[in-house]
C-alpha positions as CSV (number, residue, x, y, z in Angstrom):
1,X,120.0,110.1,114.8
2,X,120.0,112.2,118.0
3,X,117.8,111.3,120.8
4,X,115.6,114.4,120.6
5,X,115.0,114.0,116.8
6,X,114.3,110.3,117.2
7,X,111.8,110.9,120.0
8,X,110.1,113.6,117.9
9,X,109.8,111.2,115.0
10,X,108.5,108.4,117.2
11,X,106.0,110.9,118.7
12,X,104.8,111.9,115.2
13,X,104.5,108.2,114.2
14,X,102.5,107.3,117.2
15,X,100.3,110.4,116.8
16,X,99.5,109.8,113.1
17,X,99.0,106.0,113.8
18,X,96.5,106.6,116.6
19,X,94.8,109.2,114.4
20,X,94.6,106.8,111.5
21,X,93.0,104.1,113.8
22,X,90.5,106.6,115.3
23,X,89.4,107.6,111.8
24,X,89.0,104.0,110.8
25,X,86.8,103.4,113.8
26,X,84.8,106.6,113.0
27,X,84.2,105.2,109.5
28,X,83.1,101.9,111.0
29,X,80.7,103.7,113.2
30,X,79.2,105.8,110.4
31,X,78.9,102.8,108.1
32,X,77.0,100.8,110.8
33,X,74.8,103.8,111.5
34,X,74.1,104.3,107.8
35,X,73.1,100.6,107.4
36,X,70.9,100.7,110.4
37,X,69.1,103.9,109.7
38,X,69.3,104.3,105.9
39,X,70.6,107.9,106.4
40,X,72.8,108.7,103.4
41,X,74.4,111.6,105.4
42,X,76.3,109.0,107.3
43,X,78.1,108.0,104.2
44,X,78.6,111.7,103.2
45,X,80.4,112.3,106.5
46,X,82.4,109.0,106.1
47,X,83.6,110.1,102.7
48,X,84.5,113.5,104.0
49,X,86.6,112.0,106.8
50,X,88.2,109.5,104.5
51,X,89.3,112.0,101.9
52,X,90.3,114.9,104.2
53,X,91.6,113.3,107.4
54,X,92.1,109.6,107.3
55,X,94.3,109.4,104.1
56,X,96.6,112.1,105.3
57,X,97.1,110.5,108.7
58,X,97.7,107.1,107.0
59,X,100.3,108.6,104.7
60,X,102.0,110.3,107.7
61,X,101.9,107.1,109.8
62,X,103.4,104.9,107.0
63,X,106.1,107.5,106.1
64,X,107.3,108.1,109.6
65,X,107.3,104.3,110.2
66,X,109.5,103.8,107.1
67,X,111.9,106.5,108.1
68,X,112.2,105.2,111.7
69,X,113.3,102.0,110.1
70,X,115.6,103.7,107.7
71,X,117.2,106.0,110.2
72,X,117.7,103.4,113.0
73,X,119.3,99.9,113.2
74,X,116.0,98.2,112.3
75,X,116.3,98.8,108.6
76,X,113.6,98.0,106.0
77,X,114.3,94.3,105.5
78,X,116.4,93.2,108.5
79,X,113.7,92.1,110.8
80,X,110.5,90.1,110.2
81,X,108.3,92.3,112.4
82,X,109.4,95.5,110.6
83,X,108.9,93.9,107.2
84,X,105.4,92.6,108.2
85,X,104.4,96.1,109.4
86,X,105.5,97.6,106.1
87,X,103.6,95.0,104.1
88,X,100.4,95.5,106.2
89,X,100.7,99.3,105.9
90,X,101.1,99.3,102.1
91,X,98.2,96.8,101.7
92,X,96.0,98.9,103.8
93,X,96.8,102.1,102.0
94,X,96.2,100.6,98.6
95,X,92.9,98.9,99.7
96,X,91.8,102.2,101.1
97,X,92.6,104.1,97.8
98,X,91.4,101.5,95.3
99,X,88.4,100.0,97.2
100,X,87.3,102.0,100.2
101,X,87.4,105.4,98.7
102,X,85.4,104.6,95.6
103,X,82.9,102.6,97.6
104,X,82.3,105.4,100.0
105,X,81.8,107.9,97.2
106,X,79.2,105.6,95.6
107,X,77.4,105.3,98.9
108,X,77.5,109.0,99.5
109,X,76.1,109.8,96.1
110,X,73.4,107.1,96.5
111,X,74.7,105.1,93.6
112,X,74.8,101.8,95.4
113,X,73.2,100.0,98.2
114,X,75.1,99.5,101.5
115,X,76.6,96.1,102.3
116,X,78.4,94.6,105.3
117,X,81.6,94.9,103.4
118,X,82.2,98.5,104.3
119,X,81.9,98.2,108.1
120,X,83.8,95.0,108.0
121,X,86.6,96.6,106.0
122,X,86.9,99.6,108.2
123,X,87.0,97.4,111.3
124,X,89.7,95.2,109.8
125,X,91.7,98.4,109.1
126,X,91.5,99.5,112.7
127,X,92.3,96.0,113.9
128,X,95.4,95.8,111.6
129,X,96.7,99.1,113.0
130,X,96.2,97.7,116.5
131,X,98.2,94.6,115.5
132,X,101.0,96.8,114.1
133,X,101.1,98.5,117.5
134,X,101.6,95.2,119.2
135,X,104.4,94.3,116.7
136,X,106.2,97.6,117.5
137,X,106.1,96.7,121.2
138,X,106.7,93.0,121.2
139,X,109.2,92.9,118.3
140,X,108.7,89.2,117.7
141,X,110.7,86.8,115.5
142,X,114.3,87.0,114.4
143,X,116.2,88.6,111.6
144,X,115.3,87.9,108.0
145,X,117.7,85.3,106.5
146,X,119.1,87.7,103.8
147,X,120.5,90.0,106.5
148,X,122.1,87.5,108.8
149,X,125.3,89.5,108.9
150,X,124.2,93.2,108.8
151,X,126.8,95.9,108.1
152,X,126.4,98.9,110.5
153,X,125.3,102.0,108.6
154,X,126.5,105.5,109.5
155,X,124.3,108.0,111.1
156,X,122.4,110.4,108.8
157,X,123.4,114.1,108.6
158,X,122.1,116.2,111.5
159,X,119.8,118.1,109.1
160,X,118.1,115.1,107.6
161,X,115.6,114.3,110.5
162,X,114.2,117.8,110.0
163,X,113.6,117.0,106.3
164,X,111.8,113.9,107.4
165,X,109.6,115.9,109.7
166,X,108.8,118.4,107.0
167,X,107.8,115.7,104.4
168,X,104.2,115.0,105.7
169,X,103.6,118.7,105.9
170,X,104.8,119.3,102.3
171,X,102.7,116.4,101.0
172,X,99.6,117.7,102.8
173,X,100.3,121.2,101.3
174,X,100.6,119.7,97.8
175,X,97.3,117.8,98.2
176,X,95.5,120.9,99.5
177,X,96.9,123.6,97.3
178,X,98.0,121.9,94.1
179,X,96.4,118.5,93.3
180,X,93.1,118.7,95.3
181,X,93.7,115.0,96.4
182,X,96.3,113.1,98.3
183,X,99.6,112.9,96.4
184,X,102.5,111.6,98.6
185,X,105.2,112.6,96.2
186,X,107.8,113.6,98.8
187,X,106.9,110.5,100.8
188,X,107.8,108.2,98.0
189,X,110.9,110.2,96.9
190,X,112.3,110.3,100.4
191,X,111.5,106.7,101.5
192,X,112.8,105.2,98.3
193,X,115.6,107.6,97.6
194,X,117.2,107.8,101.1
195,X,118.7,104.2,101.1
196,X,120.3,104.9,97.6
197,X,121.5,108.3,98.7
198,X,123.0,106.9,101.9
199,X,124.8,104.1,100.1
200,X,126.5,106.7,97.8
201,X,127.2,109.5,100.3
202,X,127.3,107.9,103.7
203,X,129.3,104.7,103.0
204,X,131.2,103.6,106.1
205,X,134.9,104.4,106.1
206,X,137.1,101.4,105.2
207,X,138.9,99.8,108.1
208,X,142.5,100.9,108.3
209,X,145.2,98.2,108.1
């Protein structure tokens, strides 16, 4: 991947990651305020931010992180710090979808009483993102054992980074115009499909005798 495209992808990853963390802190603040004052509007605002801002930034952050791994020497499974970042990201995303979102909806509608679980959960989310930032800088630990002898992979086509940059926009448009809720279809297709496509179409040329 060319330097300009890589820098642009790194910039987008950092931008969406910082945005995701800021929204997690905003949810933490609103939940603490709602518990302290009993103002249900705090939960209404938290739900609005979660459904319309946080989840899209989270999807963009995770997708660009995956593609930075796929398009560079780091790979998906070659280094412990990359693998740990991926696991943390996917756990966060699923917890947000399955637990945080429904809980915020119930609080916004007045269907349940607030508990410390919500502010604690949102603070843990922000803390996890901060830890992932440290992992990206420190790059601790060695290679995973099943990639002790990695095979260099060829560079992606020149046009592919532009596809990667367009995927978050396309998924946001689908959510806004078609489904009415987040649906990272292109995210999944690209992140999962690219390694298989690369193995079939970008196999390294055999060494000449």
